[in-house]
MIDOSE-1310 file (N, C-alpha, C; in nm, 2 decimals, decimal comma, always signed):
residues 210
xxxx	+0,10/-0,13/-0,01/-0,02/+0,00/+0,00/+0,11/+0,11/-0,01; +0,06/+0,22/-0,11/+0,11/+0,34/-0,12/+0,08/+0,44/-0,02; +0,14/+0,50/+0,07/+0,10/+0,60/+0,18/+0,20/+0,72/+0,17; +0,13/+0,83/+0,12/+0,22/+0,95/+0,09/+0,11/+1,06/+0,22
xxxx	+0,19/+1,13/+0,31/+0,18/+1,25/+0,36/+0,19/+1,36/+0,32; +0,12/+1,46/+0,30/+0,18/+1,60/+0,23/+0,10/+1,70/+0,32; +0,20/+1,78/+0,39/+0,14/+1,87/+0,47/+0,12/+1,96/+0,36; +0,01/+2,00/+0,38/-0,03/+2,16/+0,28/-0,10/+2,27/+0,36
xxxx	-0,10/+2,39/+0,27/-0,18/+2,49/+0,34/-0,09/+2,56/+0,43; -0,17/+2,69/+0,48/-0,07/+2,80/+0,57/-0,06/+2,72/+0,71; -0,17/+2,63/+0,72/-0,13/+2,54/+0,88/-0,09/+2,42/+0,84; -0,06/+2,40/+0,72/+0,01/+2,25/+0,69/-0,05/+2,16/+0,77
xxxx	-0,16/+2,12/+0,70/-0,26/+2,01/+0,75/-0,22/+1,89/+0,69; -0,22/+1,77/+0,76/-0,15/+1,64/+0,68/-0,25/+1,58/+0,61; -0,23/+1,58/+0,46/-0,33/+1,53/+0,36/-0,26/+1,40/+0,34; -0,33/+1,27/+0,39/-0,30/+1,14/+0,33/-0,34/+1,11/+0,21
xxxx	-0,29/+1,02/+0,10/-0,26/+0,97/+0,00/-0,26/+0,84/+0,03; -0,36/+0,71/+0,04/-0,33/+0,60/-0,02/-0,38/+0,55/-0,13; -0,25/+0,47/-0,18/-0,30/+0,41/-0,29/-0,26/+0,26/-0,30; -0,36/+0,23/-0,40/-0,35/+0,03/-0,42/-0,25/-0,01/-0,52
xxxx	-0,15/-0,05/-0,51/-0,06/-0,08/-0,65/-0,12/-0,17/-0,76; -0,22/-0,24/-0,72/-0,27/-0,33/-0,77/-0,40/-0,29/-0,88; -0,49/-0,21/-0,81/-0,60/-0,15/-0,87/-0,57/+0,00/-0,90; -0,47/+0,07/-0,88/-0,44/+0,18/-0,91/-0,54/+0,29/-0,88
xxxx	-0,63/+0,28/-0,74/-0,73/+0,34/-0,70/-0,65/+0,41/-0,58; -0,73/+0,52/-0,52/-0,67/+0,58/-0,41/-0,78/+0,64/-0,37; -0,74/+0,67/-0,19/-0,83/+0,76/-0,14/-0,74/+0,86/-0,06; -0,80/+0,97/-0,08/-0,73/+1,10/-0,03/-0,83/+1,16/+0,09
xxxx	-0,73/+1,19/+0,21/-0,77/+1,23/+0,32/-0,75/+1,36/+0,35; -0,86/+1,47/+0,39/-0,81/+1,56/+0,45/-0,73/+1,67/+0,31; -0,79/+1,69/+0,19/-0,69/+1,78/+0,07/-0,73/+1,91/+0,14; -0,66/+1,99/+0,24/-0,71/+2,13/+0,29/-0,64/+2,24/+0,17
xxxx	-0,55/+2,21/+0,09/-0,52/+2,31/-0,01/-0,42/+2,27/-0,09; -0,34/+2,35/-0,15/-0,23/+2,30/-0,26/-0,27/+2,18/-0,34; -0,38/+2,17/-0,40/-0,44/+2,06/-0,50/-0,31/+2,01/-0,60; -0,24/+2,09/-0,66/-0,16/+2,07/-0,75/-0,06/+1,98/-0,70
xxxx	-0,02/+2,00/-0,56/+0,08/+1,93/-0,50/+0,04/+1,79/-0,49; -0,10/+1,77/-0,45/-0,14/+1,63/-0,46/-0,18/+1,57/-0,55; -0,22/+1,65/-0,67/-0,25/+1,57/-0,79/-0,11/+1,52/-0,83; +0,01/+1,60/-0,83/+0,12/+1,56/-0,90/+0,17/+1,45/-0,83
xxxx	+0,13/+1,40/-0,70/+0,19/+1,29/-0,62/+0,06/+1,17/-0,67; -0,03/+1,20/-0,72/-0,12/+1,12/-0,76/-0,08/+1,04/-0,93; -0,04/+1,15/-0,98/+0,02/+1,13/-1,13/+0,15/+1,06/-1,10; +0,26/+1,07/-1,00/+0,37/+1,03/-0,99/+0,32/+0,87/-0,97
xxxx	+0,26/+0,81/-0,86/+0,24/+0,70/-0,85/+0,13/+0,60/-0,93; +0,06/+0,70/-1,04/-0,05/+0,65/-1,14/-0,15/+0,62/-1,08; -0,23/+0,69/-0,98/-0,32/+0,66/-0,90/-0,44/+0,76/-0,98; -0,58/+0,68/-0,94/-0,70/+0,75/-0,96/-0,78/+0,75/-0,84
xxxx	-0,83/+0,87/-0,81/-0,91/+0,90/-0,68/-1,04/+0,81/-0,69; -1,02/+0,73/-0,58/-1,22/+0,68/-0,56/-1,27/+0,73/-0,49; -1,23/+0,80/-0,38/-1,29/+0,86/-0,25/-1,23/+0,97/-0,21; -1,27/+1,10/-0,15/-1,19/+1,20/-0,05/-1,28/+1,19/+0,05
xxxx	-1,24/+1,17/+0,14/-1,29/+1,18/+0,30/-1,21/+1,30/+0,38; -1,33/+1,38/+0,48/-1,26/+1,46/+0,54/-1,30/+1,47/+0,69; -1,23/+1,47/+0,75/-1,23/+1,42/+0,88/-1,29/+1,54/+0,97; -1,28/+1,66/+0,94/-1,38/+1,76/+0,99/-1,39/+1,86/+0,93
xxxx	-1,48/+1,93/+0,91/-1,48/+2,04/+0,83/-1,42/+2,18/+0,86; -1,32/+2,17/+0,94/-1,26/+2,32/+0,96/-1,16/+2,35/+0,81; -1,14/+2,47/+0,75/-1,14/+2,49/+0,64/-1,01/+2,47/+0,61; -0,91/+2,40/+0,72/-0,75/+2,36/+0,67/-0,73/+2,26/+0,63
xxxx	-0,89/+2,18/+0,64/-0,91/+2,02/+0,60/-0,99/+2,01/+0,48; -1,04/+2,11/+0,41/-1,14/+2,09/+0,35/-1,14/+2,19/+0,23; -1,07/+2,27/+0,25/-1,05/+2,38/+0,14/-1,05/+2,34/+0,02; -0,97/+2,24/-0,04/-0,96/+2,19/-0,14/-1,02/+2,08/-0,20
xxxx	-1,12/+2,04/-0,12/-1,20/+1,91/-0,16/-1,27/+1,95/-0,29; -1,32/+2,07/-0,31/-1,43/+2,09/-0,43/-1,34/+2,09/-0,53; -1,22/+2,13/-0,55/-1,12/+2,13/-0,69/-1,12/+1,99/-0,69; -1,06/+1,90/-0,56/-1,00/+1,78/-0,62/-1,13/+1,69/-0,66
xxxx	-1,26/+1,71/-0,60/-1,40/+1,66/-0,65/-1,40/+1,68/-0,77; -1,41/+1,79/-0,85/-1,41/+1,83/-0,96/-1,33/+1,77/-1,07; -1,21/+1,78/-1,03/-1,07/+1,70/-1,11/-1,11/+1,56/-1,13; -1,13/+1,47/-1,00/-1,13/+1,35/-0,99/-1,25/+1,29/-1,04
xxxx	-1,36/+1,34/-1,02/-1,49/+1,31/-1,01/-1,51/+1,21/-0,89; -1,45/+1,22/-0,78/-1,45/+1,11/-0,66/-1,56/+1,15/-0,57; -1,64/+1,05/-0,52/-1,73/+1,15/-0,41/-1,65/+1,18/-0,30; -1,71/+1,29/-0,23/-1,69/+1,35/-0,12/-1,77/+1,26/+0,03
xxxx	-1,66/+1,18/+0,13/-1,73/+1,16/+0,25/-1,72/+1,27/+0,37; -1,82/+1,28/+0,43/-1,79/+1,37/+0,57/-1,92/+1,35/+0,65; -1,87/+1,37/+0,78/-1,99/+1,32/+0,89/-2,09/+1,46/+0,89; -2,21/+1,44/+0,89/-2,30/+1,51/+0,87/-2,33/+1,63/+0,96
xxxx	-2,28/+1,58/+1,06/-2,27/+1,68/+1,19/-2,16/+1,78/+1,18; -2,10/+1,79/+1,07/-2,03/+1,91/+1,06/-2,08/+2,01/+0,94; -2,20/+1,95/+0,91/-2,26/+2,06/+0,79/-2,28/+2,21/+0,86; -2,29/+2,25/+0,95/-2,28/+2,39/+0,98/-2,18/+2,45/+0,99
xxxx	-2,05/+2,36/+1,04/-1,92/+2,44/+0,98/-1,88/+2,44/+0,83; -1,94/+2,36/+0,78/-1,89/+2,35/+0,61/-1,97/+2,50/+0,56; -2,11/+2,48/+0,62/-2,18/+2,61/+0,53/-2,10/+2,71/+0,60; -2,02/+2,76/+0,74/-1,92/+2,85/+0,73/-1,83/+2,88/+0,73
xxxx	-1,77/+2,83/+0,61/-1,64/+2,86/+0,54/-1,63/+3,02/+0,54; -1,69/+3,10/+0,49/-1,69/+3,26/+0,51/-1,62/+3,29/+0,63; -1,68/+3,25/+0,73/-1,65/+3,31/+0,86/-1,50/+3,21/+0,88; -1,48/+3,12/+0,87/-1,34/+3,05/+0,90/-1,25/+3,11/+0,83
xxxx	-1,26/+3,16/+0,69/-1,16/+3,22/+0,63/-1,15/+3,35/+0,67; -1,25/+3,42/+0,75/-1,21/+3,56/+0,85/-1,12/+3,54/+0,92; -1,12/+3,42/+0,98/-1,02/+3,37/+1,10/-0,88/+3,41/+1,07; -0,86/+3,32/+0,98/-0,74/+3,33/+0,91/-0,68/+3,42/+0,79
xxxx	-0,76/+3,50/+0,78/-0,74/+3,62/+0,69/-0,74/+3,55/+0,55; -0,76/+3,47/+0,49/-0,75/+3,42/+0,35/-0,89/+3,41/+0,25; -0,89/+3,41/+0,17/-0,98/+3,39/+0,09/-1,06/+3,28/+0,09; -1,21/+3,29/+0,07/-1,32/+3,20/+0,12/-1,30/+3,09/-0,01
xxxx	-1,28/+2,97/+0,02/-1,25/+2,86/-0,09/-1,39/+2,83/-0,13; -1,42/+2,76/-0,25/-1,54/+2,71/-0,29/-1,58/+2,58/-0,22; -1,72/+2,61/-0,20/-1,79/+2,49/-0,05/-1,80/+2,37/-0,15; -1,73/+2,24/-0,11/-1,77/+2,12/-0,17/-1,89/+2,05/-0,13
xxxx	-1,93/+2,00/-0,21/-2,08/+1,90/-0,22/-1,99/+1,78/-0,12; -2,08/+1,72/-0,04/-2,09/+1,60/+0,06/-2,17/+1,49/-0,02; -2,09/+1,37/-0,10/-2,17/+1,29/-0,14/-2,24/+1,18/-0,05; -2,15/+1,15/+0,02/-2,18/+1,03/+0,10/-2,14/+1,08/+0,25
xxxx	-2,25/+1,06/+0,34/-2,25/+1,06/+0,49/-2,15/+0,95/+0,55; -2,02/+1,02/+0,62/-1,93/+0,95/+0,66/-2,00/+0,90/+0,84; -2,06/+0,82/+0,89/-2,10/+0,76/+1,00/-1,99/+0,65/+1,08; -2,01/+0,67/+1,19/-1,95/+0,51/+1,28/-1,99/+0,42/+1,19
xxxx	-1,90/+0,31/+1,16/-1,93/+0,20/+1,14/-1,93/+0,20/+0,96; -1,90/+0,33/+0,89/-1,90/+0,30/+0,75/-1,73/+0,25/+0,73; -1,76/+0,16/+0,62/-1,62/+0,11/+0,57/-1,61/+0,15/+0,44; -1,47/+0,21/+0,41/-1,47/+0,23/+0,25/-1,33/+0,08/+0,22
xxxx	-1,31/+0,08/+0,11/-1,25/-0,03/+0,07/-1,15/+0,02/-0,02; -0,99/-0,04/+0,01/-0,89/+0,01/-0,12/-0,80/-0,11/-0,15; -0,82/-0,17/-0,24/-0,75/-0,32/-0,25/-0,80/-0,40/-0,14; -0,72/-0,45/-0,07/-0,76/-0,55/+0,02/-0,77/-0,48/+0,16
xxxx	-0,74/-0,36/+0,14/-0,73/-0,29/+0,31/-0,89/-0,21/+0,31; -0,96/-0,21/+0,42/-1,06/-0,15/+0,48/-1,02/-0,04/+0,58; -1,10/+0,07/+0,53/-1,08/+0,19/+0,61/-1,19/+0,23/+0,71; -1,18/+0,20/+0,84/-1,32/+0,19/+0,93/-1,32/+0,36/+0,96
xxxx	-1,43/+0,39/+0,95/-1,50/+0,52/+1,02/-1,52/+0,49/+1,16; -1,42/+0,60/+1,24/-1,47/+0,61/+1,36/-1,50/+0,74/+1,42; -1,63/+0,73/+1,49/-1,69/+0,88/+1,52/-1,61/+0,92/+1,64; -1,55/+1,04/+1,62/-1,47/+1,08/+1,74/-1,49/+1,24/+1,76
xxxx	-1,62/+1,27/+1,81/-1,65/+1,43/+1,83/-1,55/+1,46/+1,93; -1,57/+1,60/+1,94/-1,49/+1,69/+2,06/-1,40/+1,80/+1,99; -1,33/+1,77/+1,92/-1,27/+1,90/+1,83/-1,36/+1,93/+1,73; -1,48/+1,91/+1,69/-1,60/+1,96/+1,62/-1,68/+1,83/+1,64
xxxx	-1,82/+1,87/+1,61/-1,93/+1,77/+1,63/-1,93/+1,65/+1,54; -1,86/+1,68/+1,43/-1,83/+1,58/+1,30/-1,74/+1,52/+1,32; -1,65/+1,52/+1,38/-1,53/+1,49/+1,37/-1,51/+1,33/+1,37; -1,43/+1,27/+1,27/-1,40/+1,13/+1,25/-1,26/+1,09/+1,24
xxxx	-1,22/+1,00/+1,24/-1,11/+0,89/+1,25/-1,08/+0,77/+1,18; -1,02/+0,73/+1,13/-1,03/+0,63/+0,98/-0,92/+0,52/+1,08; -0,94/+0,39/+1,10/-0,86/+0,29/+1,12/-0,86/+0,19/+1,01; -0,74/+0,17/+0,96/-0,68/+0,09/+0,86/-0,64/-0,03/+0,93
xxxx	-0,69/-0,14/+0,96/-0,64/-0,26/+1,06/-0,51/-0,35/+0,97; -0,53/-0,35/+0,86/-0,44/-0,41/+0,74/-0,30/-0,34/+0,73; -0,30/-0,20/+0,76/-0,18/-0,13/+0,78/-0,13/-0,08/+0,92; -0,22/-0,12/+1,00/-0,20/-0,10/+1,12/-0,19/+0,06/+1,18
xxxx	-0,29/+0,13/+1,12/-0,27/+0,28/+1,11/-0,39/+0,34/+1,16; -0,37/+0,48/+1,20/-0,50/+0,56/+1,24/-0,47/+0,70/+1,17; -0,59/+0,73/+1,13/-0,58/+0,87/+1,07/-0,67/+0,95/+1,14; -0,59/+1,02/+1,26/-0,69/+1,09/+1,35/-0,72/+1,23/+1,36
xxxx	-0,70/+1,29/+1,22/-0,77/+1,40/+1,20/-0,70/+1,48/+1,32; -0,79/+1,59/+1,37/-0,75/+1,67/+1,49/-0,76/+1,60/+1,59; -0,80/+1,48/+1,64/-0,83/+1,46/+1,77/-0,73/+1,43/+1,82; -0,65/+1,37/+1,78/-0,51/+1,31/+1,89/-0,39/+1,32/+1,81
xxxx	-0,29/+1,43/+1,88/-0,16/+1,45/+1,84/-0,05/+1,40/+1,89; +0,06/+1,40/+1,85/+0,20/+1,35/+1,93/+0,19/+1,46/+2,02; +0,15/+1,42/+2,16/+0,21/+1,49/+2,29/+0,06/+1,59/+2,31; -0,05/+1,62/+2,24/-0,14/+1,70/+2,26/-0,29/+1,64/+2,20
xxxx	-0,39/+1,68/+2,22/-0,53/+1,68/+2,17/-0,55/+1,81/+2,08; -0,66/+1,79/+2,02/-0,74/+1,89/+1,93/-0,79/+2,00/+2,03; -0,78/+2,10/+1,98/-0,84/+2,22/+2,05/-0,98/+2,22/+2,05; -1,04/+2,30/+2,15/-1,19/+2,27/+2,19/-1,27/+2,37/+2,21
xxxx	-1,21/+2,50/+2,18/-1,27/+2,63/+2,20/-1,31/+2,69/+2,09; -1,28/+2,63/+1,96/-1,37/+2,68/+1,86/-1,53/+2,62/+1,87; -1,60/+2,68/+1,76/-1,75/+2,64/+1,79/-1,75/+2,48/+1,75; -1,86/+2,43/+1,80/-1,84/+2,27/+1,79/-1,76/+2,18/+1,89
xxxx	-1,65/+2,26/+1,95/-1,58/+2,19/+2,05/-1,61/+2,17/+2,18; -1,59/+2,04/+2,23/-1,64/+2,00/+2,35/-1,52/+1,91/+2,42; -1,46/+1,96/+2,55/-1,32/+1,91/+2,61/-1,34/+1,81/+2,64; -1,48/+1,75/+2,72/-1,53/+1,61/+2,79/-1,53/+1,54/+2,65
xxxx	-1,61/+1,59/+2,59/-1,62/+1,49/+2,46/-1,50/+1,41/+2,37; -1,41/+1,51/+2,38/-1,29/+1,46/+2,32/-1,19/+1,37/+2,38; -1,21/+1,40/+2,50/-1,14/+1,31/+2,60/-1,19/+1,15/+2,59; -1,36/+1,17/+2,59/-1,45/+1,04/+2,58/-1,41/+0,97/+2,46
xxxx	-1,37/+1,05/+2,37/-1,37/+0,97/+2,21/-1,23/+0,91/+2,20; -1,14/+0,97/+2,25/-0,98/+0,92/+2,26/-0,99/+0,81/+2,35; -1,06/+0,79/+2,48/-1,07/+0,66/+2,57/-1,13/+0,57/+2,51; -1,28/+0,59/+2,47/-1,34/+0,49/+2,37/-1,29/+0,42/+2,28
xxxx	-1,28/+0,52/+2,16/-1,26/+0,46/+2,02/-1,08/+0,46/+1,99; -1,01/+0,54/+2,04/-0,88/+0,55/+2,01/-0,79/+0,44/+2,07; -0,79/+0,48/+2,22/-0,70/+0,41/+2,28/-0,77/+0,25/+2,33; -0,83/+0,23/+2,26/-0,90/+0,06/+2,20/-0,79/-0,05/+2,12
xxxx	-0,74/+0,08/+2,04/-0,66/+0,03/+1,94/-0,55/-0,04/+1,97; -0,45/-0,12/+1,88/-0,33/-0,17/+1,92/-0,23/-0,08/+1,97; -0,16/-0,11/+2,09/-0,05/-0,01/+2,13/+0,05/+0,03/+2,03; +0,09/-0,05/+1,92/+0,16/-0,02/+1,84/+0,11/+0,04/+1,70
xxxx	+0,00/+0,06/+1,73/-0,08/+0,11/+1,59/+0,01/+0,28/+1,57; +0,02/+0,31/+1,43/+0,06/+0,44/+1,39/-0,07/+0,52/+1,41; -0,05/+0,64/+1,46/-0,10/+0,74/+1,49/-0,06/+0,82/+1,39; -0,14/+0,90/+1,24/-0,11/+1,00/+1,19/-0,21/+1,14/+1,23
xxxx	-0,15/+1,21/+1,26/-0,25/+1,29/+1,32/-0,30/+1,44/+1,22; -0,37/+1,52/+1,22/-0,39/+1,61/+1,14/-0,28/+1,75/+1,10; -0,20/+1,73/+1,18/-0,08/+1,80/+1,19/+0,05/+1,77/+1,26; +0,15/+1,79/+1,21/+0,25/+1,73/+1,30/+0,31/+1,59/+1,26
xxxx	+0,40/+1,55/+1,30/+0,46/+1,42/+1,33/+0,37/+1,33/+1,38; +0,41/+1,19/+1,33/+0,33/+1,08/+1,36/+0,35/+1,01/+1,50; +0,27/+0,93/+1,58/+0,31/+0,90/+1,67/+0,26/+0,74/+1,70; +0,25/+0,68/+1,82/+0,17/+0,56/+1,80/+0,06/+0,56/+1,95
xxxx	-0,04/+0,48/+1,93/-0,13/+0,47/+2,05/-0,04/+0,45/+2,17; +0,05/+0,37/+2,21/+0,09/+0,30/+2,33/+0,19/+0,47/+2,37; +0,25/+0,54/+2,29/+0,34/+0,60/+2,35/+0,23/+0,74/+2,38; +0,10/+0,76/+2,33/+0,03/+0,88/+2,37/-0,02/+0,82/+2,49
xxxx	-0,06/+0,71/+2,50/-0,10/+0,66/+2,66/-0,01/+0,70/+2,77; +0,11/+0,68/+2,73/+0,23/+0,69/+2,85/+0,26/+0,83/+2,87; +0,27/+0,92/+2,72/+0,35/+1,04/+2,75/+0,27/+1,14/+2,71; +0,15/+1,14/+2,68/+0,07/+1,26/+2,64/-0,01/+1,33/+2,76
xxxx	+0,05/+1,44/+2,79/+0,00/+1,52/+2,96/-0,17/+1,54/+2,93; -0,24/+1,53/+2,79/-0,36/+1,57/+2,82/-0,47/+1,44/+2,84; -0,39/+1,34/+2,82/-0,47/+1,22/+2,82/-0,43/+1,10/+2,93; -0,31/+1,16/+3,00/-0,25/+1,06/+3,10/-0,36/+1,02/+3,17
xx	-0,40/+0,88/+3,22/-0,47/+0,85/+3,32/-0,61/+0,81/+3,29; -0,62/+0,81/+3,16/-0,77/+0,78/+3,08/-0,77/+0,63/+3,08
């Protein structure tokens, strides 16, 4: 399985490209910006996008989804509970002092239990609200990898002081959904370096004792 992590945009959102060498299909997670960089990587590996997944509707994770959807024809998956945030891209753009991007359509509601398939790998949608009400993570057991969005970071957790944030909820999501995964599972957060479930259980000051 090909896995490329591209930090994109002014907040350096980690966009993940997963590609299956046999089928030539790809799943792109959080195309937040710099779509030219993402499509160049897809072209380099000769991959065709079959699905675009948004972990949550903050502008730095969703701003490029409209363009990638138009270029690829691939459906966009997002949790419906973030619809209000998606509709407020103009307000989010004002926070960052950037131009409002085109709003993407959401083709498929990504809910807890939704499974996307790429080759022999399964991408299991986990509902992990707290950073936003519709935040989700993706567990890929065949790769022993978790795409955590902005729920869990190396030595930190997602902020909860923005609209839709809930500090108790994010801790509950981490405890009930993420910390049940294998200790050696790789965690790819929405920003910054990768980590493991075991490392965060032991060393993350925000979740110690969960």
